[in-house]
Every structure is written in structure tokens, then in C-alpha cells.
All heavy atoms as an XYZ file, in Angstrom:
910
protein
N     114.713     98.873     75.543
C     113.404     99.470     75.735
C     112.388     98.363     75.963
O     112.321     97.402     75.228
C     113.056    100.282     74.488
C     112.037    101.322     74.732
S     111.920    102.303     73.233
C     110.887    103.539     73.838
N     111.528     98.451     76.998
C     110.559     97.415     77.359
C     109.241     97.591     76.625
O     109.080     98.486     75.800
N     108.333     96.731     76.956
C     106.998     96.824     76.355
C     106.137     97.765     77.176
O     106.326     97.906     78.382
C     106.320     95.442     76.302
O     106.201     94.961     77.627
C     107.103     94.465     75.456
N     105.193     98.407     76.515
C     104.288     99.308     77.223
C     103.153     98.509     77.827
O     102.942     97.347     77.490
C     103.697    100.361     76.254
O     102.876     99.686     75.312
C     104.779    101.149     75.561
N     102.404     99.157     78.704
C     101.267     98.479     79.338
C     100.222     98.083     78.304
O      99.599     97.037     78.420
C     100.660     99.359     80.415
C     101.541     99.487     81.627
C     100.784    100.131     82.746
C     101.688    100.369     83.938
N     101.760     99.275     84.840
N     100.027     98.932     77.263
C      99.061     98.596     76.222
C      99.492     97.351     75.455
O      98.688     96.501     75.137
C      98.863     99.750     75.245
C      97.998    100.846     75.835
O      97.267    100.612     76.788
N      98.090    102.033     75.269
N     100.798     97.278     75.155
C     101.293     96.107     74.443
C     101.135     94.855     75.288
O     100.780     93.793     74.791
C     102.760     96.307     74.060
C     102.964     97.342     72.973
C     104.432     97.683     72.765
O     105.230     97.447     73.692
O     104.766     98.162     71.680
N     101.412     94.983     76.595
C     101.260     93.837     77.490
C      99.802     93.398     77.555
O      99.507     92.209     77.549
C     101.752     94.181     78.891
C     103.250     94.330     78.982
C     103.710     94.826     80.347
O     102.858     94.962     81.247
O     104.901     95.082     80.497
N      98.873     94.369     77.598
C      97.459     94.044     77.665
C      97.006     93.346     76.394
O      96.252     92.381     76.435
C      96.627     95.302     77.905
N      97.467     93.836     75.239
C      97.103     93.224     73.967
C      97.650     91.805     73.908
O      96.961     90.864     73.527
C      97.606     94.069     72.780
C      97.485     93.314     71.472
C      96.845     95.381     72.709
N      98.908     91.625     74.310
C      99.517     90.301     74.301
C      98.752     89.368     75.219
O      98.456     88.233     74.853
C     100.996     90.387     74.742
O     101.672     91.293     73.880
C     101.657     89.038     74.681
N      98.403     89.833     76.404
C      97.646     89.006     77.352
C      96.290     88.642     76.779
O      95.848     87.509     76.864
C      97.480     89.754     78.674
C      96.673     88.983     79.661
C      97.117     88.009     80.488
C      95.270     89.102     79.892
N      96.079     87.509     81.230
C      94.936     88.168     80.881
C      94.262     89.889     79.365
C      93.645     88.014     81.349
C      92.977     89.732     79.831
C      92.678     88.805     80.804
N      95.607     89.626     76.173
C      94.286     89.381     75.614
C      94.346     88.379     74.473
O      93.474     87.530     74.329
C      93.662     90.688     75.134
N      95.389     88.468     73.648
C      95.529     87.520     72.547
C      95.754     86.110     73.071
O      95.224     85.146     72.533
C      96.684     87.936     71.639
C      96.354     89.142     70.783
C      97.556     89.637     70.001
O      98.676     89.154     70.228
O      97.360     90.516     69.159
N      96.509     85.969     74.140
C      96.764     84.652     74.724
C      95.502     84.090     75.372
O      95.297     82.891     75.385
C      97.874     84.731     75.772
C      99.237     84.956     75.175
C     100.277     85.048     76.264
C     101.637     85.364     75.694
N     102.643     85.554     76.737
N      94.659     84.976     75.925
C      93.472     84.548     76.652
C      92.293     84.242     75.732
O      91.307     83.701     76.178
C      93.057     85.615     77.658
N      92.377     84.625     74.458
C      91.263     84.389     73.536
C      90.999     82.904     73.413
O      91.907     82.129     73.154
C      91.593     84.915     72.137
C      91.300     86.354     71.924
C      91.527     86.686     70.473
C      91.498     88.161     70.253
N      91.843     88.518     68.892
N      89.746     82.514     73.581
C      89.442     81.102     73.363
C      89.418     80.815     71.872
O      88.983     81.638     71.085
C      88.049     80.941     73.973
C      87.450     82.299     73.894
C      88.604     83.267     74.025
N      89.921     79.677     71.530
C      89.895     79.299     70.130
C      88.573     78.611     69.863
O      88.235     77.629     70.501
C      91.060     78.367     69.814
C      92.403     79.057     69.955
C      93.537     78.146     69.542
O      93.314     77.214     68.745
O      94.645     78.366     70.021
N      87.806     79.165     68.935
C      86.521     78.549     68.621
C      86.699     77.661     67.408
O      87.325     78.040     66.436
C      85.452     79.605     68.368
O      85.750     80.299     67.192
N      86.162     76.491     67.510
C      86.243     75.536     66.419
C      84.824     75.201     66.003
O      84.022     74.774     66.821
C      86.973     74.246     66.869
C      87.010     73.248     65.742
C      88.359     74.579     67.370
N      84.509     75.442     64.762
C      83.177     75.130     64.249
C      83.307     73.985     63.264
O      84.158     73.993     62.393
C      82.581     76.332     63.525
O      82.397     77.379     64.426
N      82.467     73.014     63.428
C      82.420     71.912     62.487
C      81.200     72.131     61.615
O      80.105     72.335     62.104
C      82.294     70.574     63.221
C      83.467     70.289     64.103
C      83.389     70.512     65.462
C      84.649     69.827     63.577
C      84.467     70.257     66.283
C      85.722     69.566     64.387
C      85.648     69.787     65.748
N      81.395     72.109     60.342
C      80.251     72.322     59.465
C      79.965     71.054     58.681
O      80.827     70.224     58.460
C      80.520     73.495     58.521
O      81.608     73.190     57.680
N      78.749     70.941     58.286
C      78.324     69.787     57.501
C      77.459     70.327     56.379
O      76.416     70.891     56.632
C      77.545     68.835     58.390
C      77.119     67.608     57.653
C      76.394     66.671     58.609
N      76.232     65.414     57.951
C      76.739     64.280     58.383
N      77.410     64.252     59.496
N      76.545     63.184     57.725
N      77.908     70.179     55.199
C      77.130     70.645     54.056
C      76.980     72.155     54.042
O      75.947     72.664     53.658
N      77.976     72.881     54.525
C      77.932     74.328     54.507
C      77.221     74.935     55.700
O      77.122     76.132     55.821
N      76.665     74.106     56.595
C      75.972     74.623     57.772
C      76.699     74.142     59.011
O      77.215     73.038     59.054
C      74.537     74.113     57.813
C      73.695     74.595     56.675
C      72.294     74.079     56.833
N      72.285     72.691     57.255
C      71.510     71.753     56.763
N      70.679     72.058     55.805
N      71.546     70.525     57.212
N      76.664     74.967     60.036
C      77.252     74.569     61.312
C      76.252     73.664     62.014
O      75.072     73.966     62.088
C      77.570     75.804     62.187
C      78.047     75.378     63.548
C      78.594     76.673     61.489
N      76.746     72.543     62.505
C      75.863     71.595     63.182
C      75.345     72.201     64.465
O      76.102     72.782     65.228
C      76.607     70.298     63.457
N      74.041     72.056     64.740
C      73.418     72.689     65.885
C      73.386     71.852     67.138
O      73.052     72.328     68.196
N      73.695     70.612     67.089
C      73.660     69.761     68.276
C      74.526     68.552     68.037
O      75.123     68.399     66.992
N      74.599     67.698     69.028
C      75.373     66.487     68.851
C      74.611     65.584     67.912
O      73.401     65.488     67.958
C      75.557     65.802     70.206
C      76.361     66.620     71.171
C      76.452     65.924     72.516
O      76.257     64.693     72.581
O      76.726     66.620     73.493
N      75.341     64.908     67.047
C      74.656     64.012     66.129
C      75.441     62.731     65.983
O      76.625     62.670     66.271
C      74.448     64.677     64.776
O      75.696     64.951     64.181
N      74.766     61.730     65.523
C      75.379     60.425     65.367
C      74.721     59.777     64.162
O      73.508     59.821     64.013
C      75.109     59.647     66.658
C      75.384     58.201     66.611
C      75.006     57.553     67.941
O      75.130     58.176     68.996
O      74.564     56.403     67.872
N      75.517     59.216     63.296
C      74.966     58.576     62.109
C      74.873     57.078     62.324
O      75.809     56.451     62.785
C      75.852     58.848     60.889
O      75.808     60.207     60.558
N      73.726     56.526     62.014
C      73.520     55.092     62.071
C      72.982     54.696     60.700
O      71.837     54.995     60.366
C      72.522     54.710     63.183
C      72.272     53.212     63.165
C      73.007     55.174     64.523
N      73.833     54.049     59.928
C      73.426     53.704     58.565
C      73.184     54.980     57.793
O      74.027     55.864     57.758
N      72.035     55.072     57.166
C      71.728     56.302     56.449
C      70.799     57.206     57.247
O      70.340     58.203     56.756
C      71.124     55.978     55.073
C      69.822     55.227     55.200
O      69.398     54.886     56.300
N      69.193     54.969     54.064
N      70.487     56.837     58.505
C      69.662     57.650     59.381
C      70.565     58.435     60.329
O      71.600     57.951     60.750
C      68.717     56.770     60.205
C      67.710     56.011     59.383
C      66.688     56.941     58.770
O      66.301     57.914     59.392
N      66.268     56.650     57.543
N      70.156     59.613     60.667
C      70.935     60.438     61.585
C      70.096     60.729     62.820
O      68.965     61.177     62.713
C      71.339     61.743     60.902
C      72.303     62.549     61.726
C      72.740     63.806     60.991
O      71.917     64.470     60.391
N      74.013     64.106     61.050
N      70.667     60.444     63.992
C      70.002     60.752     65.253
C      70.611     62.024     65.802
O      71.819     62.173     65.829
C      70.206     59.618     66.266
C      69.566     58.329     65.869
C      69.805     57.298     66.950
C      69.210     55.962     66.570
N      69.482     54.953     67.584
N      69.771     62.924     66.264
C      70.258     64.197     66.815
C      69.920     64.262     68.288
O      68.857     63.860     68.716
C      69.596     65.361     66.102
C      70.003     65.458     64.661
C      69.744     66.850     64.241
N      70.924     67.618     64.516
C      71.658     68.205     63.585
N      71.305     68.116     62.337
N      72.706     68.892     63.891
N      70.855     64.800     69.025
C      70.623     65.069     70.443
C      70.429     66.564     70.572
O      71.372     67.317     70.721
C      71.824     64.599     71.267
C      71.647     64.864     72.747
O      70.509     65.147     73.159
O      72.641     64.783     73.483
N      69.204     67.020     70.483
C      68.914     68.439     70.563
C      68.314     68.716     71.932
O      67.141     68.519     72.163
C      67.969     68.845     69.436
C      67.995     70.321     69.185
O      68.550     71.077     69.988
N      67.403     70.737     68.098
N      69.126     69.192     72.859
C      68.738     69.307     74.264
C      67.604     70.288     74.514
O      66.877     70.164     75.478
C      69.954     69.683     75.098
C      70.971     68.593     75.091
C      72.164     68.934     75.883
N      73.125     67.841     75.734
C      74.264     67.802     76.330
N      74.625     68.771     77.123
N      75.076     66.792     76.150
N      67.447     71.248     73.651
C      66.396     72.242     73.873
C      65.011     71.633     73.744
O      64.058     72.144     74.306
C      66.549     73.388     72.882
N      64.889     70.542     73.023
C      63.587     69.964     72.788
C      63.355     68.660     73.558
O      62.324     68.051     73.426
C      63.383     69.719     71.292
C      63.459     70.993     70.514
C      64.557     71.284     69.728
C      62.448     71.940     70.605
C      64.637     72.473     69.032
C      62.517     73.126     69.913
C      63.608     73.387     69.126
O      63.681     74.564     68.447
N      64.311     68.259     74.366
C      64.157     67.032     75.139
C      63.264     67.272     76.336
O      63.239     68.352     76.913
C      65.518     66.528     75.625
C      66.344     65.991     74.488
C      67.576     65.281     74.905
N      67.940     65.369     76.304
C      69.166     65.249     76.758
N      70.136     65.049     75.921
N      69.430     65.312     78.034
N      62.559     66.259     76.758
C      61.690     66.398     77.919
C      62.509     66.496     79.200
O      62.025     66.961     80.216
C      60.733     65.220     77.993
O      61.466     64.015     78.153
N      63.767     66.085     79.174
C      64.621     66.128     80.355
C      65.387     67.438     80.467
O      66.314     67.541     81.243
C      65.615     64.962     80.310
C      64.960     63.608     80.304
C      65.963     62.509     80.007
O      67.168     62.791     79.967
O      65.538     61.370     79.816
N      65.023     68.448     79.687
C      65.779     69.687     79.683
C      65.448     70.581     80.874
O      65.982     71.654     81.009
C      65.545     70.458     78.382
O      64.199     70.850     78.305
N      64.581     70.127     81.747
C      64.215     70.882     82.943
C      65.408     70.982     83.878
O      66.335     70.184     83.803
C      63.051     70.169     83.626
O      63.016     70.434     84.990
N      65.382     71.944     84.801
C      66.478     72.057     85.762
C      66.450     70.915     86.761
O      67.415     70.643     87.434
C      66.449     73.406     86.515
C      65.147     73.587     87.267
C      66.739     74.548     85.592
C      65.138     74.779     88.201
N      65.317     70.237     86.844
C      65.189     69.077     87.716
C      65.179     67.839     86.825
O      64.222     67.608     86.116
C      63.885     69.142     88.535
C      63.741     70.413     89.308
C      62.760     71.320     88.973
C      64.584     70.703     90.362
C      62.628     72.496     89.676
C      64.445     71.863     91.071
C      63.475     72.774     90.738
N      66.252     67.080     86.855
C      66.333     65.885     86.035
C      65.357     64.833     86.520
O      64.817     64.909     87.619
N      65.146     63.830     85.700
C      64.217     62.788     86.104
C      64.783     62.047     87.299
O      65.969     61.773     87.376
C      63.972     61.822     84.942
O      65.193     61.214     84.587
N      63.942     61.734     88.269
C      64.379     61.029     89.466
C      64.934     61.931     90.548
O      65.342     61.469     91.601
N      64.969     63.241     90.319
C      65.492     64.166     91.310
C      64.391     64.528     92.293
O      63.316     64.936     91.897
C      66.000     65.463     90.643
O      66.983     65.110     89.679
C      66.594     66.407     91.645
N      64.674     64.344     93.574
C      63.698     64.712     94.603
C      63.863     66.190     94.901
O      64.949     66.657     95.195
C      63.919     63.887     95.859
N      62.777     66.932     94.803
C      62.820     68.369     95.057
C      62.105     68.623     96.375
O      60.902     68.431     96.491
C      62.128     69.150     93.915
C      62.161     70.629     94.211
C      62.787     68.840     92.596
N      62.882     69.038     97.375
C      62.286     69.289     98.678
C      61.880     70.732     98.850
O      61.112     71.050     99.734
C      63.268     68.918     99.799
O      64.433     69.745     99.664
C      63.652     67.458     99.730
N      62.393     71.612     98.033
C      62.042     73.023     98.132
C      62.901     73.795     99.104
O      62.670     74.976     99.328
N      63.897     73.136     99.701
C      64.758     73.833    100.653
C      65.489     74.999    100.031
O      65.587     76.075    100.620
N      65.992     74.806     98.838
C      66.702     75.883     98.143
C      65.736     77.008     97.839
O      66.042     78.187     98.030
C      67.364     75.349     96.856
C      67.942     76.483     96.032
C      68.446     74.338     97.184
N      64.541     76.642     97.379
C      63.549     77.670     97.065
C      63.119     78.409     98.323
O      62.933     79.631     98.299
C      62.337     77.049     96.377
C      62.608     76.487     94.978
C      61.361     75.814     94.430
C      63.079     77.575     94.045
N      62.961     77.677     99.432
C      62.616     78.333    100.695
C      63.680     79.344    101.090
O      63.370     80.447    101.545
C      62.436     77.302    101.814
C      61.174     76.472    101.646
O      60.264     76.918    100.915
O      61.099     75.389    102.252
N      64.956     78.976    100.913
C      66.053     79.896    101.232
C      66.020     81.126    100.333
O      66.226     82.249    100.802
C      67.402     79.192    101.108
C      67.643     78.222    102.234
O      67.055     78.321    103.303
N      68.511     77.254    101.996
N      65.755     80.913     99.046
C      65.674     82.051     98.123
C      64.512     82.967     98.479
O      64.654     84.193     98.468
C      65.522     81.556     96.681
C      66.772     80.977     96.038
C      66.433     80.350     94.696
C      67.835     82.042     95.874
N      63.377     82.372     98.796
C      62.200     83.170     99.172
C      62.509     83.995    100.411
O      62.222     85.200    100.470
C      60.974     82.256     99.398
C      60.515     81.674     98.065
C      59.849     83.020    100.093
C      59.496     80.555     98.200
N      63.125     83.370    101.416
C      63.459     84.082    102.654
C      64.456     85.208    102.384
O      64.293     86.326    102.885
C      64.053     83.092    103.663
C      64.359     83.727    105.009
C      64.916     82.707    106.008
O      64.710     81.495    105.826
O      65.566     83.156    106.967
N      65.452     84.916    101.555
C      66.453     85.934    101.231
C      65.818     87.123    100.518
O      66.099     88.275    100.832
C      67.541     85.306    100.352
C      68.677     86.245    100.032
C      69.758     85.558     99.212
O      70.084     84.391     99.509
O      70.257     86.199     98.278
N      64.933     86.845     99.572
C      64.287     87.935     98.837
C      63.320     88.712     99.723
O      63.206     89.930     99.603
C      63.596     87.403     97.578
C      64.556     87.287     96.411
C      65.502     86.273     96.368
C      64.536     88.206     95.385
C      66.398     86.167     95.320
C      65.430     88.119     94.329
C      66.361     87.095     94.303
O      67.241     87.005     93.274
N      62.635     88.022    100.627
C      61.761     88.726    101.572
C      62.586     89.659    102.459
O      62.160     90.787    102.747
C      60.982     87.723    102.424
S      59.636     86.927    101.529
N      63.752     89.193    102.891
C      64.641     90.045    103.691
C      65.068     91.271    102.896
O      65.103     92.383    103.421
C      65.878     89.261    104.146
C      65.567     88.205    105.187
O      64.460     88.231    105.766
O      66.439     87.326    105.421
N      65.392     91.071    101.613
C      65.801     92.201    100.770
C      64.656     93.184    100.583
O      64.862     94.402    100.593
C      66.305     91.696     99.419
C      67.641     90.995     99.512
C      68.130     90.518     98.160
O      67.718     91.032     97.115
N      69.006     89.533     98.172
N      63.445     92.673    100.412
C      62.272     93.545    100.268
C      62.095     94.374    101.533
O      61.858     95.589    101.476
C      60.999     92.719     99.957
C      59.747     93.556    100.125
C      61.073     92.131     98.555
N      62.211     93.722    102.694
C      62.067     94.432    103.960
C      63.130     95.522    104.110
O      62.821     96.650    104.521
C      62.151     93.446    105.128
C      61.913     94.097    106.477
C      61.982     93.108    107.636
O      62.136     91.894    107.386
O      61.877     93.565    108.782
N      64.372     95.199    103.738
C      65.441     96.204    103.810
C      65.139     97.394    102.905
O      65.323     98.550    103.299
C      66.786     95.578    103.426
C      67.418     94.639    104.436
C      68.642     93.946    103.842
C      67.805     95.397    105.694
N      64.691     97.118    101.693
C      64.385     98.191    100.744
C      63.204     99.030    101.215
O      63.203    100.254    101.078
C      64.113     97.632     99.347
C      65.309     96.966     98.712
C      66.465     97.930     98.558
C      67.652     97.247     97.938
N      68.811     98.122     97.840
N      62.193     98.386    101.796
C      61.049     99.141    102.325
C      61.485    100.032    103.476
O      61.027    101.184    103.577
C      59.944     98.187    102.763
C      59.205     97.560    101.598
C      58.193     96.507    102.007
O      58.283     95.967    103.141
O      57.312     96.207    101.182
N      62.380     99.532    104.342
C      62.910    100.355    105.429
C      63.719    101.520    104.880
O      63.649    102.643    105.396
C      63.768     99.518    106.375
C      62.947     98.545    107.203
O      61.748     98.722    107.384
N      63.593     97.501    107.688
N      64.482    101.259    103.827
C      65.278    102.320    103.208
C      64.362    103.373    102.581
O      64.608    104.571    102.696
C      66.211    101.718    102.152
C      67.191    102.709    101.581
C      68.178    102.053    100.631
O      68.301    100.814    100.630
O      68.828    102.795     99.887
N      63.286    102.923    101.946
C      62.318    103.856    101.356
C      61.707    104.721    102.446
O      61.579    105.946    102.279
C      61.228    103.090    100.578
C      61.814    102.488     99.306
C      60.043    103.988    100.258
C      60.890    101.503     98.605
N      61.333    104.110    103.572
C      60.752    104.862    104.686
C      61.744    105.888    105.221
O      61.388    107.035    105.478
C      60.307    103.915    105.815
C      59.604    104.626    106.946
C      58.351    105.345    106.488
O      57.526    104.778    105.777
N      58.191    106.590    106.891
N      63.004    105.468    105.367
C      64.037    106.381    105.856
C      64.206    107.548    104.892
O      64.292    108.712    105.316
C      65.367    105.634    106.032
C      66.480    106.486    106.626
C      67.812    105.771    106.618
N      68.284    105.389    105.298
C      68.862    106.226    104.431
N      69.005    107.497    104.750
N      69.279    105.802    103.262
N      64.226    107.266    103.599
C      64.369    108.327    102.600
C      63.155    109.243    102.579
O      63.296    110.469    102.440
C      64.614    107.725    101.214
C      65.970    107.057    101.022
C      66.023    106.313     99.694
C      67.098    108.065    101.118
N      61.952    108.679    102.725
C      60.750    109.511    102.783
C      60.790    110.440    103.999
O      60.417    111.617    103.897
C      59.488    108.644    102.820
C      59.140    108.077    101.461
O      59.469    108.659    100.432
N      58.486    106.935    101.466
N      61.255    109.913    105.143
C      61.393    110.743    106.344
C      62.382    111.873    106.103
O      62.151    113.022    106.498
C      61.840    109.899    107.540
C      60.779    108.918    108.007
O      59.600    109.067    107.607
O      61.134    107.989    108.763
N      63.494    111.548    105.441
C      64.507    112.564    105.145
C      63.953    113.622    104.198
O      64.184    114.822    104.382
C      65.747    111.902    104.542
C      66.898    112.866    104.338
C      68.164    112.174    103.842
O      68.274    110.941    103.973
O      69.036    112.893    103.325
N      63.198    113.206    103.193
C      62.581    114.149    102.251
C      61.629    115.076    103.002
O      61.621    116.302    102.785
C      61.853    113.401    101.112
C      60.930    114.324    100.331
C      62.857    112.743    100.179
N      60.836    114.511    103.899
C      59.904    115.338    104.677
C      60.647    116.339    105.555
O      60.219    117.489    105.687
C      58.984    114.456    105.514
C      57.981    113.711    104.661
O      57.618    114.158    103.570
N      57.538    112.555    105.131
N      61.764    115.919    106.178
C      62.564    116.861    106.981
C      63.114    117.980    106.114
O      63.098    119.156    106.499
C      63.719    116.126    107.671
C      63.333    115.374    108.919
C      64.548    114.928    109.726
N      65.479    114.100    108.987
C      65.371    112.773    108.833
N      64.349    112.138    109.379
N      66.266    112.102    108.149
N      63.586    117.635    104.929
C      64.129    118.652    104.022
C      63.041    119.617    103.567
O      63.267    120.830    103.496
C      64.794    117.980    102.816
C      66.088    117.224    103.109
C      66.528    116.428    101.887
C      67.191    118.173    103.549
N      61.864    119.096    103.262
C      60.754    119.972    102.865
C      60.384    120.914    104.007
O      60.088    122.094    103.777
C      59.533    119.135    102.463
C      59.675    118.469    101.117
C      58.433    117.651    100.787
C      58.535    117.025     99.424
N      57.337    116.219     99.084
N      60.422    120.392    105.216
C      60.121    121.219    106.380
C      61.148    122.345    106.516
O      60.790    123.492    106.803
C      60.109    120.346    107.636
O      59.930    121.123    108.782
N      62.428    121.998    106.320
C      63.482    123.022    106.400
C      63.305    124.081    105.319
O      63.486    125.279    105.570
C      64.862    122.378    106.264
C      65.286    121.530    107.438
C      65.604    122.409    108.611
N      66.920    122.954    108.495
C      67.860    122.802    109.381
N      67.619    122.133    110.485
N      69.036    123.336    109.204
N      62.939    123.651    104.121
C      62.708    124.598    103.025
C      61.593    125.558    103.418
O      61.710    126.781    103.232
C      62.364    123.854    101.713
C      61.803    124.800    100.660
C      63.572    123.112    101.170
N      60.534    125.038    104.001
C      59.415    125.879    104.429
C      59.867    126.865    105.509
O      59.496    128.039    105.471
C      58.255    125.007    104.930
C      57.003    125.790    105.220
C      56.483    126.542    103.997
O      56.589    126.089    102.862
N      55.938    127.714    104.242
N      60.675    126.383    106.455
C      61.193    127.269    107.507
C      62.026    128.391    106.911
O      61.914    129.554    107.327
C      62.032    126.481    108.499
C      61.241    125.532    109.376
C      62.139    124.628    110.212
O      63.376    124.819    110.232
O      61.603    123.701    110.850
N      62.871    128.061    105.918
C      63.699    129.086    105.277
C      62.839    130.083    104.504
O      63.141    131.285    104.483
C      64.735    128.448    104.344
C      65.816    127.683    105.062
C      66.293    126.486    104.562
C      66.382    128.160    106.235
C      67.291    125.778    105.201
C      67.380    127.462    106.882
C      67.833    126.267    106.364
N      61.771    129.641    103.890
C      60.880    130.552    103.161
C      60.203    131.518    104.132
O      60.067    132.709    103.841
C      59.842    129.761    102.369
C      60.428    129.113    101.144
C      59.404    128.370    100.331
N      60.022    127.858     99.118
C      59.612    126.791     98.468
N      58.546    126.123     98.900
N      60.223    126.394     97.396
N      59.772    130.997    105.268
C      59.149    131.860    106.281
C      60.176    132.869    106.767
O      59.877    134.067    106.893
C      58.594    131.012    107.458
C      58.201    131.890    108.629
C      57.415    130.175    106.984
N      61.391    132.420    107.043
C      62.454    133.318    107.502
C      62.752    134.384    106.458
O      62.903    135.560    106.791
C      63.713    132.507    107.822
C      64.903    133.264    108.378
C      64.545    133.970    109.684
C      66.071    132.318    108.585
N      62.811    133.991    105.184
C      63.056    134.958    104.116
C      61.937    135.987    104.068
O      62.174    137.191    103.913
C      63.171    134.251    102.770
C      63.452    135.231    101.611
C      63.476    134.574    100.276
N      62.144    134.006    100.017
C      61.873    133.129     99.072
N      62.828    132.683     98.297
N      60.649    132.679     98.908
N      60.699    135.539    104.213
C      59.561    136.469    104.210
C      59.652    137.463    105.348
O      59.382    138.658    105.168
N      60.050    136.978    106.543
C      60.183    137.877    107.698
C      61.300    138.882    107.469
O      61.149    140.068    107.812
C      60.451    137.070    108.964
C      59.266    136.252    109.433
C      59.604    135.350    110.607
O      60.761    135.356    111.077
O      58.715    134.604    111.044
N      62.409    138.426    106.899
C      63.530    139.347    106.628
C      63.128    140.388    105.598
O      63.476    141.576    105.724
C      64.764    138.586    106.157
C      65.486    137.752    107.204
C      66.587    136.929    106.581
C      66.063    138.657    108.294
N      62.416    139.993    104.556
C      61.980    140.957    103.549
C      61.007    141.967    104.150
O      61.064    143.160    103.838
C      61.304    140.230    102.359
C      62.277    139.509    101.463
C      61.577    138.719    100.353
O      60.392    138.425    100.440
N      62.353    138.373     99.327
N      60.138    141.505    105.049
C      59.179    142.385    105.704
C      59.901    143.406    106.562
O      59.593    144.595    106.538
C      58.218    141.547    106.537
C      57.092    142.330    107.139
C      56.152    141.383    107.892
C      55.009    142.143    108.496
N      54.103    141.272    109.240
N      60.920    142.946    107.344
C      61.706    143.856    108.171
C      62.463    144.857    107.319
O      62.584    146.040    107.678
C      62.689    143.062    109.056
C      62.043    142.309    110.173
C      63.064    141.490    110.965
O      64.245    141.470    110.636
N      62.584    140.802    111.991
N      62.996    144.398    106.183
C      63.754    145.287    105.304
C      62.841    146.349    104.722
O      63.222    147.512    104.634
C      64.413    144.473    104.173
C      65.209    145.292    103.216
C      66.423    145.828    103.589
C      64.726    145.549    101.937
C      67.145    146.586    102.692
C      65.441    146.325    101.038
C      66.666    146.839    101.427
N      61.611    145.993    104.358
C      60.676    146.948    103.794
C      60.220    147.944    104.855
O      60.026    149.131    104.578
C      59.454    146.236    103.214
C      59.759    145.495    101.910
C      58.569    144.678    101.421
O      57.558    144.546    102.100
N      58.709    144.126    100.216
N      60.048    147.501    106.111
C      59.630    148.387    107.181
C      60.758    149.367    107.528
O      60.510    150.514    107.907
C      59.241    147.597    108.433
C      57.952    146.827    108.277
C      57.649    145.928    109.460
O      58.492    145.809    110.390
O      56.579    145.305    109.465
N      62.013    148.929    107.382
C      63.158    149.785    107.702
C      63.394    150.815    106.598
O      64.013    151.841    106.851
C      64.401    148.947    107.914
N      62.914    150.579    105.403
C      63.167    151.500    104.280
C      62.294    152.686    104.300
O      61.309    152.954    104.680
C      62.976    150.785    102.945
O      63.868    149.734    102.801
């Protein structure tokens, strides 16, 4: 008898689990890289460094990537506005058809009442 698909999935998931290793110091998990020098401790806490920007020091930013993103988003806005216009046109056509059907229903009811 073979393994079921559920058993295979569980086995695969167990193999794929990343092993997390936490190093603690004094009962607390260390929050950043640290280095001890004598009795002083230096911490490398990247969230508070001035170099934590997406543009490292010495990086020339020409804006080409940003220009591409701006153009791409403008294209998406234009597509969505065209889609909105198309949908508004479709809604108006449907409303017009509803009105035509109401008029037709009124005429049929009038004819039915005149025939009675």
C-alpha cells in the first residue's frame, strides 16, 4: 500500500520547513549583529543607520528607473480610465434597453386593457 497525497504533502512540507535558529543572550533574542570589544559592545542596528536608505552612499541616481515606473503607472491609469469609460457606455446602453422594455411593457398592458 502506497502513501496518500495528503501524506506526501505533509512529508514535503516538513522537509521544506526552514529551520530557525535563535541565539539568545541573557534570556533575550539578540536584535542585530553585535560585536564585543573589551567590556563595550558595538551593535550594528541597520534600522537606525544613516545608510539604511535604498540609495547607498556614493550611488548616482539618474531617475531612469523612476521614469520607467512613472510611465508604466501612467499607462495603467490610462488603461483603467478607458475601461471605466467603456463600462460607463455599457451601463448607459443597458439603462436605455431597460427603458425600452418598460415602454414596451406599458404598451402591451395598454393593449391588453383595451382588448378586455
